[in-house]
Structure formats: structure tokens, C-alpha cells
C-alpha positions as CSV (number, residue, x, y, z in Angstrom):
1,X,35.8,-0.4,-23.7
2,X,39.3,0.5,-25.2
3,X,41.7,2.6,-23.1
4,X,42.7,6.0,-24.5
5,X,46.2,5.1,-25.5
6,X,45.5,1.6,-26.9
7,X,46.3,1.1,-30.6
8,X,46.7,4.9,-30.9
9,X,48.7,4.7,-34.2
10,X,46.1,2.5,-35.8
11,X,43.3,4.8,-34.8
12,X,45.1,7.9,-36.1
13,X,45.7,6.1,-39.5
14,X,42.1,5.0,-39.7
15,X,40.8,8.5,-38.9
16,X,43.2,10.2,-41.2
17,X,42.0,8.0,-44.1
18,X,38.4,8.8,-43.2
19,X,39.1,12.5,-43.0
20,X,41.1,12.5,-46.2
21,X,38.2,11.1,-48.1
22,X,36.1,14.1,-47.0
23,X,38.0,16.7,-49.2
24,X,41.1,17.5,-51.0
25,X,44.4,18.2,-49.4
26,X,47.5,24.2,-48.9
27,X,48.2,26.1,-45.5
28,X,45.2,25.4,-43.1
29,X,46.0,24.1,-39.6
30,X,43.4,22.8,-37.3
31,X,43.7,21.8,-33.6
32,X,40.9,19.8,-31.9
33,X,40.5,19.5,-28.1
34,X,38.3,17.1,-26.2
35,X,38.0,16.1,-22.5
36,X,39.8,12.9,-21.9
37,X,37.2,11.4,-19.6
38,X,33.5,11.9,-19.0
39,X,31.3,9.9,-16.6
40,X,27.5,9.6,-16.6
41,X,25.3,8.6,-13.7
42,X,23.3,5.4,-14.0
43,X,20.1,7.6,-14.0
44,X,21.2,9.8,-16.9
45,X,19.3,9.4,-20.1
46,X,21.5,11.7,-22.3
47,X,25.2,12.6,-22.5
48,X,26.7,15.6,-24.1
49,X,30.3,15.3,-25.3
50,X,32.0,18.7,-26.0
51,X,34.5,19.3,-28.9
52,X,36.4,22.6,-29.4
53,X,38.8,23.5,-32.2
54,X,41.0,26.3,-33.4
55,X,41.8,27.0,-37.1
56,X,44.7,29.0,-38.5
57,X,45.0,30.0,-42.2
58,X,41.8,28.1,-43.1
59,X,39.3,29.1,-45.7
60,X,36.6,31.2,-43.9
61,X,33.8,28.6,-44.1
62,X,32.2,26.4,-41.6
63,X,34.0,23.0,-41.3
64,X,32.4,19.6,-41.2
65,X,32.1,18.1,-37.7
66,X,32.5,14.4,-37.7
67,X,32.1,11.9,-34.8
68,X,33.3,8.3,-34.4
69,X,33.4,5.8,-31.6
70,X,35.6,2.9,-31.0
71,X,35.1,-0.3,-29.0
72,X,37.6,-3.0,-28.2
73,X,36.7,-5.0,-31.4
74,X,35.1,-2.5,-33.8
75,X,34.5,1.2,-34.6
76,X,31.4,3.0,-35.7
77,X,30.9,6.1,-37.9
78,X,28.3,8.1,-36.0
79,X,28.1,11.4,-37.8
80,X,30.1,12.0,-41.0
81,X,28.7,14.6,-41.1
82,X,25.1,13.4,-41.2
83,X,24.3,11.1,-38.3
84,X,23.5,7.5,-39.1
85,X,20.9,7.4,-36.3
86,X,19.3,10.8,-35.8
87,X,17.2,9.7,-32.9
88,X,20.2,8.4,-31.0
89,X,22.9,10.9,-32.0
90,X,22.7,14.7,-32.6
91,X,25.4,17.3,-33.3
92,X,25.0,20.7,-31.7
93,X,27.0,24.0,-32.2
94,X,27.1,26.5,-29.4
95,X,29.5,28.7,-31.3
96,X,31.6,28.7,-34.4
97,X,34.4,26.8,-32.7
98,X,32.5,24.7,-30.1
99,X,30.4,21.7,-31.0
100,X,29.0,18.7,-29.1
101,X,27.6,15.3,-29.6
102,X,24.4,14.5,-27.8
103,X,23.7,10.8,-27.1
104,X,20.1,10.0,-26.4
105,X,18.6,6.9,-24.6
106,X,22.0,6.4,-22.9
107,X,22.8,2.9,-21.8
108,X,25.8,1.1,-20.4
109,X,26.5,-0.2,-23.9
110,X,27.3,3.4,-25.0
111,X,30.4,3.3,-22.9
112,X,33.2,3.7,-25.5
113,X,35.9,6.0,-26.9
114,X,34.5,8.9,-28.9
115,X,36.5,10.9,-31.4
116,X,35.6,14.4,-32.7
117,X,36.9,15.3,-36.2
118,X,37.1,18.7,-37.8
119,X,37.5,18.9,-41.6
120,X,37.9,22.0,-43.9
121,X,37.0,20.2,-47.1
122,X,38.0,23.1,-49.4
123,X,41.6,23.4,-48.0
124,X,44.6,21.8,-49.6
125,X,46.6,21.6,-46.3
126,X,47.3,18.2,-44.8
127,X,46.5,19.7,-41.4
128,X,43.1,20.9,-42.3
129,X,41.5,17.7,-41.2
130,X,42.2,16.7,-37.6
131,X,40.7,14.7,-34.7
132,X,41.0,15.2,-31.0
133,X,42.6,12.7,-28.6
134,X,39.2,11.1,-27.8
135,X,36.8,11.1,-24.9
136,X,36.3,8.0,-22.8
137,X,32.6,7.9,-21.9
138,X,31.6,5.7,-19.0
139,X,28.1,5.2,-17.7
140,X,27.8,3.7,-14.2
141,X,25.9,0.6,-13.7
142,X,22.8,0.7,-11.5
143,X,23.8,-2.1,-9.1
144,X,26.9,-0.2,-8.0
145,X,24.8,2.7,-6.6
146,X,22.2,0.4,-5.2
147,X,24.8,-1.6,-3.3
148,X,26.4,1.7,-2.0
149,X,23.0,3.0,-0.9
150,X,22.2,-0.4,0.8
151,X,25.5,-0.2,2.7
152,X,24.7,3.4,3.9
153,X,21.2,2.3,5.0
154,X,22.5,-0.8,6.9
155,X,25.2,1.3,8.6
156,X,22.7,3.9,9.6
157,X,20.3,1.3,11.1
158,X,23.2,-0.3,13.0
159,X,24.2,3.0,14.4
160,X,20.7,3.8,15.5
161,X,20.4,0.4,17.1
162,X,23.6,0.8,19.0
163,X,22.6,4.3,20.2
164,X,19.2,2.9,21.4
165,X,20.7,0.0,23.3
166,X,23.3,2.3,24.9
167,X,20.6,4.8,25.9
168,X,18.5,2.0,27.5
169,X,21.5,0.6,29.4
170,X,22.4,4.1,30.8
171,X,18.8,4.7,31.7
172,X,18.6,1.4,33.6
173,X,21.7,2.1,35.5
174,X,20.6,5.5,36.5
175,X,17.2,4.2,37.6
176,X,18.9,1.5,39.7
177,X,21.1,4.1,41.4
178,X,18.2,6.3,42.2
179,X,16.3,3.3,43.7
180,X,19.3,2.3,45.8
181,X,19.7,5.9,47.0
182,X,16.0,6.2,47.8
183,X,16.1,2.9,49.7
184,X,19.1,4.0,51.7
185,X,17.5,7.3,52.6
186,X,14.3,5.4,53.7
187,X,16.3,3.1,55.8
188,X,18.1,6.0,57.5
189,X,14.7,7.7,58.1
190,X,13.3,4.5,59.7
191,X,16.4,4.0,61.8
192,X,16.1,7.6,63.0
193,X,12.4,7.1,63.9
194,X,13.3,3.9,65.9
195,X,16.1,5.6,67.7
196,X,13.9,8.6,68.5
197,X,11.2,6.3,69.8
198,X,13.6,4.5,72.0
199,X,14.9,7.8,73.5
200,X,11.3,8.9,74.2
201,X,10.5,5.6,75.8
202,X,13.6,5.8,78.0
203,X,12.8,9.3,79.1
204,X,9.2,8.3,80.0
205,X,10.4,5.3,82.0
206,X,13.0,7.3,83.8
207,X,10.3,9.9,84.7
208,X,8.0,7.3,86.0
209,X,10.8,5.8,88.1
210,X,11.5,9.2,89.6
211,X,7.9,9.8,90.5
212,X,7.6,6.4,92.2
213,X,10.8,7.0,94.2
214,X,9.6,10.4,95.2
215,X,6.2,9.1,96.5
216,X,8.0,6.4,98.5
217,X,10.3,8.9,100.1
218,X,7.5,11.3,101.2
219,X,5.2,8.6,102.8
220,X,3.6,9.8,106.2
221,X,5.2,8.7,109.6
222,X,1.9,7.5,111.2
223,X,1.4,5.1,108.5
224,X,4.8,3.7,109.2
225,X,4.0,3.6,113.0
226,X,0.7,1.8,112.5
227,X,2.4,-0.7,110.3
228,X,5.0,-1.3,112.9
229,X,2.4,-1.7,115.7
230,X,0.3,-4.1,113.7
231,X,3.4,-6.2,113.0
232,X,4.0,-6.4,116.7
């Protein structure tokens, strides 16, 4: 596809010659405006290229709307004013000074530089037939969008995988801490039970010792005398 400013002089001369052949050359002046760039999505089936013009001192009649497109190695007359392929190209008028070219069955091969021409055929002015600066139409290729979507999907999956792994690791660490804390508390409880049992056992042993000592101290005297006499 040719850039907008490439071989500009040659294009102007070629278009002037085409427009000159439409009608004779007075005082009419025409100005044509077009968007410089237009991009179509890969899923688009049609494209609508706008073309607006202003006319001063021209004969009050509808002008002829012409469309051409240029590639790097050739140019095509699309509508001059009748369209060569009416199923592919159609010219629409939304108002007296606003027109558009509709391109049907849009493909990547339709990417080119499109010129809109306005010609007042009944005017004798050399400026009664003018073209715009051209619109560069580009249709995106399908694989660009597919690769971009694939990158988004892969990035999303990687992010979800990372979040899942991080969540599992955090959960495992929290569970291990809870188990360790529970084990420590159980050990403390068991130690408390053992210590309490030992204290109780000591208290019982001391009580038994006290009772035996008390019984020995309060033993009757005659038992002691009999024991002494028998020993003698």
C-alpha cells in the first residue's frame, strides 16, 4: 500500500487529467476534504469512506462524485461516476455536500489509498474539478488479533496459577502453625496434669507419714512394760 505523500505530484497530474475529461473547463471553485486514515477491524465486512466538499461560484447543479484507488504499482477507477463493480462498490449521499464510498466484502487486499473527486462538468473554471488528499484504508489481519488474544489468555492463566499456588502455600503454613500451637498447648496441659498428680501423691504420702508417726507416739505404756518384761 502506497503512503499518502508518495508520488503526490504524479497522482495529482493523473487525477487532473481524469477529471478534465469529465467536462469542459469559468469561476467555480471546489474544495474536497477526506479523512487521512481509516482502519477496519479484521471482522469487518464493509467499510464506509466519507467525502465532503464545498463549492463556491459553481453552477447550481449536483456534481459528479468520482472514486479512485491507488496501490504501489497500479491504480483503479472505481466509480467515474458509475461504479465498475456495483456489488463491491457503492456511492451514497447523506446530503448535498457529503458523500461516501461503501466497500462490500472487505478483505485485506482492499487496503489502499482512496481518492474522492468532485467535478462540476458544466463549469468552465479550472478549479471546478478537485480531489481530496486521499484516505489510507487499512484492514487488520486476523492473526494479529488472535495472537494478542492468545497472549491475554496465557497471561491470565499464569496469573491464576500463581495465585492458586500462593494460596496453597499460605494455607499450608497457617495449618502447620495451628498444629504446632495445638501440640504445644497439649504438652503444657499434660505437664500440668503430671505436676498436679505429683503434688497430690506427695500430699497423700505426707499425710500417711503423719498418721503413722502419731500412732507410734500414742502407744499405751503397759504394752511397753510387757514388752520390756518379756525381753528380760
